[in-house]
KESEBA-269471 format. One line per field, with one value per residue: residue number from 1; residue in one letter; chain; z, y, x of N, C-alpha, C, O in turn. Coordinates in nm, 2 decimals, padded with zeros to 4 digits. Example, Ala and Ser with C-alpha at 12.3 -4.5 7.8 and 13.67 -1.06 7.14 Angstrom:
2
seq <- c(1  2)
type <- c(A  S)
mol <- c(A  A)
nZ <- c(00.78  00.71)
nY <- c(-00.57  -00.22)
nX <- c(01.32  01.28)
caZ <- c(00.78  00.71)
caY <- c(-00.45  -00.11)
caX <- c(01.23  01.37)
cZ <- c(00.78  00.79)
cY <- c(-00.33  00.00)
cX <- c(01.32  01.29)
oZ <- c(00.85  00.80)
oY <- c(-00.33  00.11)
oX <- c(01.42  01.34)
END
This chain:
63
seq <- c(1  2  3  4  5  6  7  8  9  10  11  12  13  14  15  16  17  18  19  20  21  22  23  24  25  26  27  28  29  30  31  32  33  34  35  36  37  38  39  40  41  42  43  44  45  46  47  48  49  50  51  52  53  54  55  56  57  58  59  60  61  62  63)
type <- c(M  T  L  D  G  A  R  G  G  V  A  F  L  T  Y  V  E  L  V  L  G  P  T  L  S  P  R  N  V  V  V  M  D  N  L  P  A  H  K  L  P  A  V  R  A  A  T  G  R  T  G  A  T  L  N  S  N  C  T  D  L  F  K)
mol <- c(A  A  A  A  A  A  A  A  A  A  A  A  A  A  A  A  A  A  A  A  A  A  A  A  A  A  A  A  A  A  A  A  A  A  A  A  A  A  A  A  A  A  A  A  A  A  A  A  A  A  A  A  A  A  A  A  A  A  A  A  A  A  A)
nZ <- c(09.69  09.60  09.56  09.47  09.54  09.43  09.41  09.14  08.93  08.75  08.89  09.12  08.99  08.90  09.14  09.24  09.05  09.06  09.33  09.53  09.41  09.35  09.61  09.68  09.74  09.65  09.89  10.01  10.11  09.96  10.06  09.96  09.96  09.88  09.71  09.40  09.23  09.31  09.20  08.93  08.64  08.55  08.77  08.94  08.78  08.78  09.04  09.07  08.90  09.06  09.21  09.46  09.68  09.62  09.80  09.81  10.00  10.31  10.52  10.48  10.59  10.85  10.91)
nY <- c(09.82  10.12  10.47  10.78  11.12  11.29  11.10  11.00  10.93  10.72  10.60  10.51  10.33  10.14  10.04  09.93  09.73  09.57  09.53  09.55  09.43  09.14  09.04  09.05  08.91  08.78  08.82  09.04  09.39  09.69  10.01  10.34  10.68  11.02  11.10  11.22  11.03  10.79  10.78  10.72  10.56  10.34  10.25  10.17  09.97  09.79  09.71  09.60  09.38  09.19  09.08  09.18  09.40  09.73  10.02  10.34  10.53  10.58  10.63  10.47  10.23  10.24  10.27)
nX <- c(11.25  11.37  11.34  11.46  11.38  11.07  10.77  10.59  10.30  10.39  10.60  10.46  10.28  10.46  10.55  10.31  10.27  10.50  10.58  10.37  10.14  10.21  10.19  09.92  09.59  09.27  09.12  09.22  09.22  09.28  09.38  09.37  09.47  09.39  09.60  09.71  09.85  09.75  09.51  09.52  09.39  09.53  09.67  09.46  09.35  09.56  09.57  09.32  09.34  09.45  09.26  09.20  09.02  08.96  08.97  08.92  08.84  08.89  08.72  08.49  08.55  08.50  08.24)
caZ <- c(09.58  09.65  09.47  09.52  09.49  09.44  09.35  09.06  08.89  08.69  09.00  09.20  08.91  08.90  09.27  09.25  08.96  09.09  09.47  09.60  09.33  09.37  09.75  09.71  09.70  09.65  10.02  10.06  10.08  09.94  10.09  09.90  10.00  09.77  09.63  09.26  09.18  09.35  09.12  08.79  08.60  08.54  08.91  08.98  08.70  08.82  09.17  09.04  08.84  09.17  09.28  09.58  09.68  09.63  09.88  09.81  10.10  10.44  10.62  10.45  10.67  10.99  10.93)
caY <- c(09.92  10.25  10.57  10.91  11.23  11.28  10.98  11.04  10.82  10.61  10.53  10.43  10.22  10.04  09.98  09.84  09.61  09.48  09.50  09.53  09.34  09.00  09.00  09.06  08.80  08.83  08.85  09.16  09.52  09.80  10.14  10.44  10.81  11.11  11.14  11.20  10.91  10.67  10.79  10.69  10.44  10.22  10.20  10.10  09.85  09.69  09.66  09.52  09.25  09.09  09.03  09.25  09.50  09.86  10.11  10.47  10.61  10.51  10.64  10.36  10.11  10.27  10.29)
caX <- c(11.25  11.41  11.33  11.50  11.30  10.93  10.71  10.47  10.21  10.46  10.67  10.36  10.23  10.56  10.55  10.19  10.28  10.62  10.60  10.24  10.05  10.23  10.16  09.78  09.50  09.13  09.07  09.28  09.16  09.39  09.32  09.45  09.42  09.36  09.71  09.68  09.91  09.66  09.38  09.54  09.32  09.63  09.70  09.33  09.34  09.67  09.52  09.20  09.37  09.49  09.14  09.19  08.92  09.02  08.89  08.99  08.78  08.91  08.61  08.40  08.59  08.47  08.09)
cZ <- c(09.65  09.54  09.53  09.46  09.50  09.37  09.27  09.02  08.84  08.79  09.08  09.12  08.91  09.03  09.28  09.17  09.01  09.24  09.54  09.54  09.36  09.51  09.78  09.67  09.70  09.78  10.08  10.03  10.07  09.97  10.04  09.94  09.87  09.69  09.48  09.19  09.20  09.26  08.98  08.76  08.59  08.67  08.96  08.91  08.75  08.96  09.15  08.98  08.94  09.23  09.41  09.57  09.70  09.70  09.88  09.91  10.23  10.53  10.60  10.54  10.81  11.01  10.99)
cY <- c(10.05  10.36  10.70  11.02  11.20  11.15  11.03  10.91  10.70  10.53  10.45  10.31  10.11  09.97  09.88  09.71  09.51  09.44  09.46  09.42  09.19  08.95  09.00  08.93  08.85  08.87  08.98  09.29  09.62  09.93  10.25  10.58  10.89  11.16  11.12  11.07  10.79  10.67  10.75  10.56  10.32  10.16  10.12  09.97  09.74  09.63  09.56  09.38  09.14  09.03  09.10  09.36  09.64  09.96  10.24  10.57  10.54  10.52  10.53  10.24  10.12  10.30  10.18)
cX <- c(11.27  11.41  11.37  11.41  11.15  10.88  10.58  10.39  10.29  10.53  10.57  10.31  10.33  10.57  10.43  10.21  10.39  10.63  10.47  10.16  10.08  10.20  10.01  09.71  09.36  09.07  09.12  09.20  09.28  09.32  09.42  09.39  09.40  09.48  09.68  09.74  09.83  09.54  09.40  09.46  09.41  09.66  09.58  09.32  09.44  09.63  09.41  09.23  09.42  09.37  09.11  09.08  08.99  08.92  08.96  08.93  08.79  08.80  08.50  08.43  08.54  08.32  08.02)
oZ <- c(09.74  09.43  09.65  09.35  09.57  09.27  09.33  09.08  08.87  08.79  09.12  09.18  08.92  09.03  09.33  09.21  09.00  09.27  09.60  09.60  09.39  09.53  09.88  09.57  09.75  09.78  10.19  09.92  10.16  09.90  10.07  09.95  09.76  09.61  09.45  09.10  09.13  09.25  08.90  08.83  08.62  08.68  09.02  08.97  08.76  08.98  09.22  09.01  08.91  09.30  09.47  09.46  09.78  09.65  09.95  09.91  10.26  10.61  10.69  10.57  10.88  11.12  11.01)
oY <- c(10.09  10.33  10.73  11.00  11.11  11.11  11.08  10.80  10.58  10.41  10.34  10.21  09.99  09.85  09.77  09.60  09.39  09.34  09.35  09.33  09.12  08.83  08.95  08.86  08.97  08.94  09.02  09.29  09.63  09.97  10.24  10.59  10.83  11.25  11.01  11.02  10.69  10.56  10.75  10.46  10.21  10.04  10.01  09.87  09.62  09.51  09.46  09.29  09.02  08.92  09.08  09.41  09.65  09.97  10.25  10.69  10.46  10.43  10.50  10.17  10.03  10.35  10.18)
oX <- c(11.20  11.47  11.33  11.36  11.10  10.94  10.49  10.41  10.25  10.54  10.61  10.29  10.30  10.58  10.45  10.18  10.38  10.69  10.46  10.11  09.99  10.19  09.97  09.74  09.34  08.97  09.08  09.13  09.36  09.22  09.54  09.26  09.39  09.47  09.64  09.67  09.83  09.48  09.30  09.47  09.37  09.68  09.59  09.28  09.41  09.65  09.40  09.16  09.41  09.39  09.01  09.06  09.08  08.81  09.07  08.97  08.70  08.77  08.43  08.34  08.54  08.28  07.90)
END
């Protein structure tokens, strides 16, 4: 998937649904930073439907 220009929430949601989502399984952890597109409820829902764990705070992984 190639996109020219800035990536907004709709583009990221499309990526999650069509590219990332099909590769995820319940044992996977998805780490997202504070980019506003990562915080959209639809993005979190799409990630959650895969059964993968969503971790939006990377520092939690190193405690």
